[in-house]
VOGUTOR-189789 format. One record per residue (C-alpha): x, y, z; residue in three letters. Coordinates in nm, 2 decimals, decimal comma, always signed. Layout:
<recs>
REC       xx       yy       zz   residu
REC        X        Y        Z      ALA
...
</recs>
This chain:
<recs>
REC       xx       yy       zz   residu
REC    +1,37    -3,31    +2,84      UNK
REC    +1,61    -3,06    +2,69      UNK
REC    +1,59    -3,23    +2,35      UNK
REC    +1,21    -3,22    +2,36      UNK
REC    +1,22    -2,85    +2,45      UNK
REC    +1,45    -2,79    +2,16      UNK
REC    +1,22    -2,98    +1,92      UNK
REC    +0,93    -2,77    +2,04      UNK
REC    +1,12    -2,46    +1,99      UNK
REC    +1,21    -2,55    +1,63      UNK
REC    +0,85    -2,63    +1,54      UNK
REC    +0,73    -2,31    +1,70      UNK
REC    +0,99    -2,12    +1,50      UNK
REC    +0,86    -2,26    +1,17      UNK
REC    +0,51    -2,17    +1,26      UNK
REC    +0,61    -1,82    +1,37      UNK
REC    +0,78    -1,75    +1,04      UNK
REC    +0,46    -1,84    +0,86      UNK
REC    +0,25    -1,61    +1,09      UNK
REC    +0,49    -1,32    +1,05      UNK
REC    +0,40    -1,26    +0,69      UNK
REC    +0,06    -1,12    +0,80      UNK
REC    +0,21    -0,92    +1,09      UNK
REC    +0,45    -0,63    +1,09      UNK
REC    +0,58    -0,51    +0,75      UNK
REC    +0,89    -0,71    +0,67      UNK
REC    +1,09    -0,40    +0,60      UNK
REC    +1,10    -0,33    +0,98      UNK
REC    +1,28    -0,66    +1,05      UNK
REC    +1,63    -0,52    +1,05      UNK
REC    +1,86    -0,39    +1,31      UNK
REC    +1,82    -0,02    +1,38      UNK
REC    +2,13    +0,18    +1,46      UNK
REC    +2,09    +0,50    +1,65      UNK
REC    +2,01    +0,71    +1,34      UNK
REC    +1,75    +0,46    +1,20      UNK
REC    +1,60    +0,40    +1,54      UNK
REC    +1,55    +0,77    +1,59      UNK
REC    +1,40    +0,81    +1,25      UNK
REC    +1,16    +0,52    +1,32      UNK
REC    +1,04    +0,67    +1,65      UNK
REC    +1,00    +1,01    +1,49      UNK
REC    +0,80    +0,86    +1,20      UNK
REC    +0,57    +0,68    +1,45      UNK
REC    +0,51    +1,00    +1,64      UNK
REC    +0,43    +1,19    +1,32      UNK
REC    +0,20    +0,92    +1,20      UNK
REC    +0,02    +0,88    +1,53      UNK
REC    +0,05    +1,22    +1,71      UNK
REC    -0,28    +1,18    +1,90      UNK
REC    -0,17    +0,87    +2,08      UNK
REC    +0,21    +0,92    +2,11      UNK
REC    +0,46    +1,14    +2,27      UNK
REC    +0,83    +1,13    +2,18      UNK
REC    +1,07    +1,26    +2,45      UNK
REC    +1,42    +1,21    +2,58      UNK
REC    +1,51    +1,14    +2,94      UNK
REC    +1,87    +1,24    +2,89      UNK
REC    +2,18    +1,17    +2,69      UNK
REC    +2,44    +0,89    +2,68      UNK
REC    +2,81    +0,96    +2,74      UNK
REC    +2,86    +1,02    +2,37      UNK
REC    +2,56    +1,26    +2,36      UNK
REC    +2,30    +1,03    +2,21      UNK
REC    +1,94    +1,09    +2,32      UNK
REC    +1,78    +0,83    +2,54      UNK
REC    +1,45    +0,83    +2,34      UNK
REC    +1,12    +0,73    +2,50      UNK
REC    +0,80    +0,68    +2,31      UNK
REC    +0,49    +0,72    +2,53      UNK
REC    +0,17    +0,56    +2,40      UNK
REC    -0,18    +0,61    +2,52      UNK
REC    -0,51    +0,79    +2,45      UNK
REC    -0,37    +1,09    +2,64      UNK
REC    +0,01    +1,05    +2,59      UNK
REC    +0,12    +1,40    +2,69      UNK
REC    +0,02    +1,39    +3,06      UNK
REC    -0,04    +1,17    +3,36      UNK
REC    -0,41    +1,10    +3,38      UNK
REC    -0,51    +1,07    +3,74      UNK
REC    -0,60    +0,71    +3,82      UNK
REC    -0,43    +0,58    +3,51      UNK
REC    -0,12    +0,36    +3,57      UNK
REC    +0,22    +0,43    +3,41      UNK
REC    +0,40    +0,13    +3,26      UNK
REC    +0,75    +0,11    +3,11      UNK
REC    +0,97    -0,12    +2,91      UNK
REC    +1,35    -0,07    +2,89      UNK
REC    +1,57    -0,24    +2,63      UNK
REC    +1,93    -0,26    +2,53      UNK
REC    +2,08    -0,18    +2,88      UNK
REC    +2,37    -0,39    +2,78      UNK
REC    +2,45    -0,25    +2,43      UNK
REC    +2,53    -0,60    +2,28      UNK
REC    +2,20    -0,75    +2,40      UNK
REC    +1,99    -0,63    +2,11      UNK
REC    +1,68    -0,84    +2,08      UNK
REC    +1,50    -0,64    +2,35      UNK
REC    +1,57    -0,32    +2,16      UNK
REC    +1,42    -0,45    +1,84      UNK
REC    +1,11    -0,62    +1,98      UNK
REC    +1,02    -0,30    +2,17      UNK
REC    +1,03    -0,11    +1,84      UNK
REC    +0,81    -0,38    +1,69      UNK
REC    +0,58    -0,37    +1,99      UNK
REC    +0,54    +0,00    +1,94      UNK
REC    +0,45    -0,04    +1,57      UNK
REC    +0,21    -0,33    +1,65      UNK
REC    +0,02    -0,14    +1,92      UNK
REC    -0,01    +0,18    +1,72      UNK
REC    -0,12    +0,01    +1,40      UNK
REC    -0,38    -0,19    +1,59      UNK
REC    -0,53    +0,09    +1,81      UNK
REC    -0,90    +0,10    +1,73      UNK
REC    -0,88    -0,23    +1,55      UNK
REC    -0,78    -0,48    +1,82      UNK
REC    -1,00    -0,47    +2,14      UNK
REC    -0,72    -0,57    +2,38      UNK
REC    -0,47    -0,32    +2,25      UNK
REC    -0,73    -0,04    +2,23      UNK
REC    -0,83    -0,11    +2,59      UNK
REC    -0,47    -0,10    +2,71      UNK
REC    -0,39    +0,22    +2,54      UNK
REC    -0,71    +0,38    +2,67      UNK
REC    -0,64    +0,28    +3,02      UNK
REC    -0,26    +0,28    +3,05      UNK
REC    +0,02    +0,51    +2,95      UNK
REC    +0,30    +0,29    +2,81      UNK
REC    +0,66    +0,42    +2,79      UNK
REC    +0,91    +0,25    +2,56      UNK
REC    +1,28    +0,31    +2,61      UNK
REC    +1,42    +0,09    +2,33      UNK
REC    +1,79    +0,16    +2,41      UNK
REC    +1,93    +0,26    +2,74      UNK
REC    +2,29    +0,21    +2,61      UNK
REC    +2,29    +0,34    +2,25      UNK
REC    +2,67    +0,40    +2,26      UNK
REC    +2,74    +0,03    +2,34      UNK
REC    +2,51    -0,08    +2,06      UNK
REC    +2,71    +0,11    +1,81      UNK
REC    +3,02    -0,09    +1,91      UNK
REC    +2,86    -0,43    +1,91      UNK
REC    +2,82    -0,65    +1,60      UNK
REC    +2,58    -0,90    +1,45      UNK
REC    +2,66    -1,27    +1,52      UNK
REC    +2,84    -1,21    +1,85      UNK
REC    +2,64    -1,44    +2,07      UNK
REC    +2,84    -1,46    +2,39      UNK
REC    +3,10    -1,18    +2,37      UNK
REC    +3,13    -0,86    +2,57      UNK
REC    +3,20    -0,60    +2,30      UNK
REC    +2,94    -0,33    +2,34      UNK
REC    +2,81    -0,45    +2,67      UNK
REC    +2,93    -0,15    +2,87      UNK
REC    +2,86    +0,22    +2,83      UNK
REC    +3,13    +0,44    +2,68      UNK
REC    +3,30    +0,48    +3,02      UNK
REC    +3,33    +0,10    +3,04      UNK
REC    +3,07    +0,07    +3,31      UNK
REC    +2,81    -0,21    +3,34      UNK
REC    +2,49    -0,01    +3,38      UNK
REC    +2,31    -0,30    +3,55      UNK
REC    +2,57    -0,28    +3,83      UNK
REC    +2,56    +0,10    +3,86      UNK
REC    +2,24    +0,17    +4,06      UNK
REC    +2,23    +0,24    +4,44      UNK
REC    +2,21    -0,09    +4,62      UNK
REC    +2,06    -0,19    +4,96      UNK
REC    +2,36    -0,40    +5,06      UNK
REC    +2,67    -0,25    +4,90      UNK
REC    +2,83    +0,09    +4,86      UNK
REC    +2,88    +0,19    +4,50      UNK
REC    +3,25    +0,22    +4,41      UNK
REC    +3,20    +0,36    +4,06      UNK
REC    +3,03    +0,70    +3,98      UNK
REC    +2,67    +0,71    +3,86      UNK
REC    +2,67    +0,72    +3,48      UNK
REC    +2,47    +0,97    +3,27      UNK
REC    +2,24    +0,68    +3,15      UNK
REC    +2,19    +0,56    +3,51      UNK
REC    +2,11    +0,91    +3,64      UNK
REC    +1,87    +0,97    +3,36      UNK
REC    +1,67    +0,65    +3,44      UNK
REC    +1,68    +0,73    +3,81      UNK
REC    +1,53    +1,07    +3,75      UNK
REC    +1,28    +0,93    +3,51      UNK
REC    +1,16    +0,67    +3,76      UNK
REC    +1,12    +0,94    +4,03      UNK
REC    +0,93    +1,17    +3,80      UNK
REC    +0,63    +0,96    +3,71      UNK
REC    +0,42    +0,72    +3,92      UNK
REC    +0,53    +0,40    +3,74      UNK
REC    +0,36    +0,09    +3,86      UNK
REC    +0,52    -0,20    +3,66      UNK
REC    +0,82    -0,23    +3,44      UNK
REC    +1,05    -0,48    +3,27      UNK
REC    +1,41    -0,46    +3,16      UNK
REC    +1,49    -0,67    +2,85      UNK
REC    +1,82    -0,85    +2,83      UNK
REC    +1,98    -1,14    +2,63      UNK
REC    +2,20    -1,44    +2,70      UNK
REC    +1,94    -1,69    +2,80      UNK
REC    +1,55    -1,72    +2,82      UNK
REC    +1,40    -1,66    +3,16      UNK
REC    +1,22    -1,39    +3,37      UNK
REC    +1,42    -1,28    +3,67      UNK
REC    +1,27    -1,11    +3,98      UNK
REC    +1,41    -0,94    +4,29      UNK
REC    +1,61    -0,95    +4,49      UNK
REC    +1,92    -0,95    +4,28      UNK
REC    +2,17    -0,90    +4,56      UNK
REC    +2,26    -1,06    +4,89      UNK
REC    +2,40    -0,92    +5,22      UNK
REC    +2,78    -0,92    +5,20      UNK
REC    +2,81    -1,17    +5,49      UNK
REC    +2,62    -1,44    +5,29      UNK
REC    +2,89    -1,69    +5,17      UNK
REC    +2,69    -1,87    +4,91      UNK
REC    +2,64    -1,61    +4,64      UNK
REC    +2,36    -1,81    +4,48      UNK
REC    +2,12    -1,80    +4,78      UNK
REC    +1,75    -1,72    +4,72      UNK
REC    +1,68    -1,37    +4,86      UNK
REC    +1,30    -1,31    +4,89      UNK
REC    +1,16    -0,96    +4,87      UNK
REC    +0,85    -0,89    +5,08      UNK
REC    +0,65    -0,94    +4,75      UNK
REC    +0,81    -1,27    +4,66      UNK
REC    +0,48    -1,44    +4,57      UNK
REC    +0,36    -1,14    +4,38      UNK
REC    +0,68    -1,13    +4,18      UNK
REC    +0,65    -1,50    +4,10      UNK
REC    +0,30    -1,44    +3,97      UNK
REC    +0,40    -1,14    +3,76      UNK
REC    +0,70    -1,33    +3,62      UNK
REC    +0,48    -1,62    +3,52      UNK
REC    +0,25    -1,38    +3,33      UNK
REC    +0,54    -1,34    +3,08      UNK
REC    +0,69    -1,69    +3,09      UNK
REC    +0,36    -1,87    +3,06      UNK
REC    +0,26    -1,66    +2,76      UNK
REC    +0,59    -1,74    +2,59      UNK
REC    +0,60    -2,06    +2,37      UNK
REC    +0,92    -2,19    +2,52      UNK
REC    +1,02    -1,99    +2,82      UNK
REC    +0,78    -2,16    +3,06      UNK
REC    +0,93    -2,50    +2,97      UNK
REC    +1,24    -2,39    +3,17      UNK
REC    +1,51    -2,53    +2,94      UNK
REC    +1,66    -2,24    +2,74      UNK
REC    +1,89    -2,49    +2,57      UNK
REC    +2,15    -2,22    +2,51      UNK
REC    +2,48    -2,35    +2,37      UNK
REC    +2,68    -2,16    +2,63      UNK
REC    +2,50    -2,36    +2,91      UNK
REC    +2,28    -2,64    +2,78      UNK
REC    +2,21    -2,78    +3,13      UNK
REC    +2,06    -2,46    +3,26      UNK
REC    +1,70    -2,51    +3,40      UNK
REC    +1,45    -2,26    +3,54      UNK
REC    +1,13    -2,41    +3,67      UNK
REC    +0,83    -2,24    +3,50      UNK
REC    +1,08    -2,02    +3,32      UNK
REC    +1,14    -1,78    +3,62      UNK
REC    +1,42    -1,74    +3,88      UNK
REC    +1,50    -1,52    +4,18      UNK
REC    +1,80    -1,30    +4,08      UNK
REC    +2,02    -1,38    +4,38      UNK
REC    +1,95    -1,75    +4,36      UNK
REC    +2,07    -1,74    +4,00      UNK
REC    +2,38    -1,53    +4,07      UNK
REC    +2,40    -1,23    +4,30      UNK
REC    +2,48    -0,89    +4,15      UNK
REC    +2,50    -0,55    +4,31      UNK
REC    +2,35    -0,23    +4,18      UNK
REC    +2,08    -0,37    +3,96      UNK
REC    +1,80    -0,16    +3,81      UNK
REC    +1,52    -0,39    +3,91      UNK
REC    +1,61    -0,38    +4,28      UNK
REC    +1,64    +0,00    +4,26      UNK
REC    +1,30    +0,03    +4,11      UNK
REC    +1,14    -0,18    +4,38      UNK
REC    +1,32    -0,03    +4,68      UNK
REC    +1,33    +0,34    +4,57      UNK
REC    +1,00    +0,39    +4,39      UNK
REC    +0,65    +0,25    +4,36      UNK
REC    +0,75    +0,05    +4,06      UNK
REC    +0,77    -0,33    +4,04      UNK
REC    +1,03    -0,44    +3,79      UNK
REC    +1,16    -0,77    +3,65      UNK
REC    +1,45    -0,85    +3,42      UNK
REC    +1,35    -1,06    +3,11      UNK
REC    +1,61    -1,25    +2,92      UNK
REC    +1,47    -1,30    +2,57      UNK
REC    +1,74    -1,48    +2,37      UNK
REC    +2,03    -1,72    +2,41      UNK
REC    +2,23    -1,53    +2,15      UNK
REC    +2,29    -1,17    +2,25      UNK
REC    +2,32    -1,04    +1,89      UNK
REC    +2,18    -1,30    +1,65      UNK
REC    +2,16    -1,26    +1,28      UNK
REC    +1,89    -1,03    +1,15      UNK
REC    +1,70    -1,30    +0,96      UNK
REC    +1,60    -1,44    +1,30      UNK
REC    +1,43    -1,12    +1,41      UNK
REC    +1,08    -1,22    +1,29      UNK
REC    +1,10    -1,53    +1,51      UNK
REC    +1,20    -1,35    +1,82      UNK
REC    +0,91    -1,10    +1,77      UNK
REC    +0,66    -1,37    +1,73      UNK
REC    +0,79    -1,56    +2,04      UNK
REC    +0,76    -1,25    +2,26      UNK
REC    +0,46    -1,06    +2,11      UNK
REC    +0,19    -1,21    +2,33      UNK
REC    +0,41    -1,21    +2,64      UNK
REC    +0,49    -0,84    +2,60      UNK
REC    +0,12    -0,75    +2,58      UNK
REC    +0,01    -0,98    +2,86      UNK
REC    +0,28    -0,84    +3,09      UNK
REC    +0,15    -0,49    +3,03      UNK
REC    -0,19    -0,60    +3,13      UNK
REC    -0,05    -0,71    +3,47      UNK
REC    -0,02    -0,34    +3,56      UNK
REC    -0,40    -0,36    +3,63      UNK
REC    -0,37    -0,64    +3,89      UNK
REC    -0,45    -0,55    +4,25      UNK
REC    -0,60    -0,23    +4,39      UNK
REC    -0,60    +0,13    +4,28      UNK
REC    -0,78    +0,44    +4,39      UNK
REC    -0,76    +0,79    +4,53      UNK
REC    -0,68    +0,93    +4,88      UNK
REC    -0,87    +1,24    +4,98      UNK
REC    -0,92    +1,46    +5,28      UNK
REC    -1,27    +1,53    +5,42      UNK
REC    -1,31    +1,82    +5,18      UNK
REC    -1,24    +1,60    +4,88      UNK
REC    -0,89    +1,73    +4,82      UNK
REC    -0,62    +1,48    +4,70      UNK
REC    -0,35    +1,38    +4,95      UNK
REC    -0,02    +1,32    +4,80      UNK
REC    +0,27    +1,12    +4,96      UNK
REC    +0,03    +0,91    +5,17      UNK
REC    +0,18    +0,58    +5,26      UNK
REC    -0,01    +0,27    +5,15      UNK
REC    +0,08    -0,06    +5,32      UNK
REC    -0,06    -0,41    +5,32      UNK
REC    -0,10    -0,59    +5,65      UNK
REC    +0,17    -0,86    +5,68      UNK
REC    +0,39    -0,69    +5,41      UNK
REC    +0,67    -0,45    +5,49      UNK
REC    +0,69    -0,29    +5,14      UNK
REC    +0,50    +0,03    +5,10      UNK
REC    +0,40    +0,26    +4,81      UNK
REC    +0,31    +0,63    +4,81      UNK
REC    +0,02    +0,82    +4,66      UNK
REC    +0,10    +1,05    +4,36      UNK
REC    +0,04    +1,42    +4,34      UNK
REC    -0,33    +1,37    +4,24      UNK
REC    -0,39    +1,14    +4,54      UNK
REC    -0,40    +0,84    +4,31      UNK
REC    -0,22    +0,52    +4,40      UNK
REC    -0,18    +0,16    +4,28      UNK
REC    -0,08    -0,15    +4,47      UNK
REC    -0,02    -0,48    +4,28      UNK
REC    -0,15    -0,77    +4,47      UNK
REC    -0,20    -1,14    +4,43      UNK
REC    -0,52    -1,34    +4,47      UNK
REC    -0,68    -1,33    +4,82      UNK
REC    -0,81    -1,10    +5,09      UNK
REC    -0,58    -0,80    +5,18      UNK
REC    -0,62    -0,53    +5,44      UNK
REC    -0,49    -0,20    +5,31      UNK
REC    -0,38    +0,07    +5,56      UNK
REC    -0,32    +0,43    +5,45      UNK
REC    -0,14    +0,69    +5,67      UNK
REC    -0,05    +1,05    +5,61      UNK
REC    +0,09    +1,32    +5,83      UNK
REC    -0,19    +1,50    +6,02      UNK
REC    -0,46    +1,24    +5,94      UNK
REC    -0,61    +0,94    +6,12      UNK
REC    -0,53    +0,60    +5,98      UNK
REC    -0,76    +0,46    +5,71      UNK
REC    -0,81    +0,09    +5,66      UNK
REC    -1,01    -0,13    +5,43      UNK
REC    -1,01    -0,50    +5,35      UNK
REC    -1,05    -0,60    +4,99      UNK
REC    -1,08    -0,93    +4,80      UNK
REC    -0,86    -0,97    +4,49      UNK
REC    -0,97    -1,22    +4,23      UNK
REC    -0,73    -1,20    +3,94      UNK
REC    -0,89    -1,50    +3,77      UNK
REC    -1,21    -1,32    +3,69      UNK
REC    -1,10    -0,96    +3,63      UNK
REC    -0,85    -0,78    +3,41      UNK
REC    -0,89    -0,46    +3,61      UNK
REC    -0,76    -0,35    +3,96      UNK
REC    -1,02    -0,32    +4,23      UNK
REC    -1,11    +0,04    +4,30      UNK
REC    -1,06    +0,13    +4,67      UNK
REC    -1,08    +0,50    +4,77      UNK
REC    -0,99    +0,64    +5,11      UNK
REC    -1,11    +0,96    +5,28      UNK
REC    -0,88    +1,05    +5,57      UNK
REC    -0,99    +1,26    +5,86      UNK
REC    -0,77    +1,53    +5,98      UNK
REC    -0,67    +1,51    +6,35      UNK
REC    -0,49    +1,73    +6,60      UNK
REC    -0,18    +1,59    +6,78      UNK
REC    -0,40    +1,50    +7,08      UNK
REC    -0,68    +1,35    +6,87      UNK
REC    -0,42    +1,15    +6,67      UNK
REC    -0,28    +0,99    +6,99      UNK
REC    -0,62    +0,89    +7,12      UNK
REC    -0,76    +0,76    +6,79      UNK
REC    -0,44    +0,56    +6,74      UNK
REC    -0,52    +0,36    +7,05      UNK
REC    -0,87    +0,27    +6,93      UNK
REC    -0,79    +0,18    +6,57      UNK
REC    -1,02    -0,12    +6,56      UNK
REC    -1,32    +0,09    +6,64      UNK
REC    -1,44    +0,41    +6,47      UNK
REC    -1,17    +0,63    +6,64      UNK
REC    -1,21    +0,79    +6,98      UNK
REC    -1,18    +1,17    +7,00      UNK
REC    -1,24    +1,41    +7,28      UNK
REC    -1,47    +1,63    +7,07      UNK
REC    -1,69    +1,35    +6,95      UNK
REC    -1,72    +1,19    +7,29      UNK
REC    -1,73    +1,49    +7,53      UNK
REC    -2,01    +1,35    +7,74      UNK
REC    -1,83    +1,03    +7,79      UNK
REC    -1,52    +1,22    +7,89      UNK
REC    -1,72    +1,43    +8,14      UNK
REC    -1,87    +1,11    +8,29      UNK
REC    -1,52    +0,96    +8,32      UNK
REC    -1,38    +1,26    +8,50      UNK
REC    -1,68    +1,27    +8,74      UNK
REC    -1,62    +0,90    +8,83      UNK
REC    -1,25    +0,97    +8,89      UNK
REC    -1,33    +1,27    +9,12      UNK
REC    -1,58    +1,06    +9,31      UNK
REC    -1,32    +0,79    +9,39      UNK
REC    -1,05    +1,04    +9,48      UNK
REC    -1,26    +1,25    +9,71      UNK
</recs>
């Protein structure tokens, strides 16, 4: 099986190199150090100012900007009802393919806006944020051809950034790094819905949880999140669109027996780590994140870059489209004013998300019927049941909620009658009077 997968990969590679000639300008297929990466991002913004925004979320230890290119028809602001998506590359400085293919993705989407229907729709209905390099200092230390080494992996302080985030099971022993803090603040500043973190070293999509309780002896034990089935579905969006990842045999020289069914794996079942960025996103924000390993060799030679771009191009775009899977909508009060920080939950699932400042919310969901509950302080519960059919739609189902304000007394009473229309003293004063009359009759 491994040999067949390898043969398939070789044939695909040959085809990809032919296709590349008509894709991105070949001059872009080079490694971009910090200076050339910055120049490329600035040039893209200057060339497409109406659909891009170039900003920095902070600086590395050495003072390099953590550049982000936002793309969309309204790139400078959050459009109420429009989801925010992000890709992060080069978290480990010596894992460089993610960095480069995110630059190529940016070029590809901007050049094809208004020409390609799929890309145009995505940019008109999504704001896409690209952070090509989370660890620009480490990249400057790493070198071409180093497939399995560690030089450049860590930030300038010698810290593994994918072990540096707050963790649900373990207390952090090393201080939060500038790059980590910048990403944490970024994640909290925008209503991100879906994200991926691109790595290198094998070929697979990894989903939460990454860590295990400390008392679990087997450190390769599957640890399900409440959204395990959803995460498997999202992960397969990437792996099944990739020419080889879905086969499950990366055939990496460092471990040629490694096998991942359907090209996906639970992080803890693969090997448990603490302080991962994907677990932080899931547990501390509304954002669902996966970790995507895109190359066996961490820093392959530059002539292979066109091949890696072609292998991942379709997957990168299809994964962005997954941000529109599930339900979305607005939460208002009776006067039509948005309610922020309302809690959105799905019956049978303990994971919740919150509404944003404009009252907008998004909840990724898999195929089937789901009952959505919405709660907010000072309001009666709102509930709706919705059918999700991801096979026949590329857009999330719109489900809006109007919550009724209640007093403390009314909230207690309506809470006991949640299946009906809600019982309040004011709306049922005659029934209350009759009930009191009956009580008085029996007492006296």
